[in-house]
C-alpha positions in Angstrom: 63.8 57.0 48.6 66.7 58.3 50.6 69.2 60.6 49.0 72.6 58.7 48.9 74.6 61.9 49.2 73.0 62.9 52.5 73.9 61.5 56.0 71.7 58.7 57.2 70.7 57.9 60.8 70.7 54.1 61.4 69.3 52.4 64.5 70.6 49.3 66.2 68.3 46.4 67.1 65.0 47.1 68.9 65.7 50.7 69.7 63.2 53.2 68.5 64.5 56.5 67.2 61.2 57.9 66.2 61.8 61.2 67.9 62.9 63.5 65.1 64.8 65.6 67.6 67.1 62.7 68.3 67.6 62.1 64.6 68.4 65.8 64.1 70.8 65.9 67.1 72.7 62.9 65.8 72.9 64.2 62.2 74.1 67.6 63.5 76.9 66.0 65.6 78.5 64.3 62.7 79.5 67.6 61.0 83.0 67.6 62.6 84.2 64.0 62.2 81.8 62.7 59.6 80.2 60.2 62.0 78.3 60.4 65.3 76.8 57.8 67.7 73.8 58.2 69.9 74.5 56.4 73.2 72.8 55.3 76.3 74.4 54.3 79.7 75.3 50.7 80.3 73.4 49.3 83.3 74.8 45.8 83.3 77.7 44.7 85.5 80.6 43.8 83.2 83.5 41.7 84.2 87.0 41.4 82.6 88.0 37.7 82.6 91.3 36.1 81.9 92.0 32.4 82.0 88.6 31.7 83.4 89.0 34.0 86.4 87.4 37.4 87.0 90.1 40.0 87.1 88.0 43.1 87.6 84.6 44.8 87.3 84.6 47.4 84.6 83.5 50.9 85.7 80.1 51.2 83.9 80.2 55.0 84.3 82.8 54.9 81.5 80.8 52.7 79.2 78.1 53.5 76.7 75.8 51.4 74.5 75.4 52.6 70.9 71.7 52.8 69.9 72.0 54.8 66.7 74.6 56.2 64.5 75.0 58.6 61.5 77.7 59.1 59.0 78.5 60.8 55.8 78.2 58.4 52.8 82.0 58.0 52.4 82.3 56.6 55.9 79.5 54.1 55.6 80.3 51.1 57.8 81.0 47.8 56.1 78.4 45.9 58.1 75.2 46.6 60.0 75.7 46.9 62.9 79.1 48.4 62.4 82.2 46.6 63.8 83.3 48.0 67.2 86.4 49.8 65.8 84.1 51.7 63.3 82.8 53.9 66.2 86.3 55.2 67.1 86.5 58.9 66.4 82.7 59.3 66.2 81.1 62.2 68.1 79.2 61.0 71.1 75.5 62.1 71.3 73.5 61.8 74.5 69.8 62.5 75.0 69.3 65.7 76.9 
């Protein structure tokens, strides 16, 4: 059984975080802010739409998809997966 006082690393959906090095990297990153998120680049083309008309194509180089996250127990998100605003202030972790 997991120790409730220690940070947990949670995965989102079908993503496999079986590599312990990624789990360790994500856990280590949360030391400063209390939460960290492992991300992967976004490959889809994403459009911003207003009133049924495409206004712009979002620069995907600035976007990331969260695949796993870790936090100290006191910052546990209210839902799984966390709401989008929960990730604000989290340390970004990328595979090296």
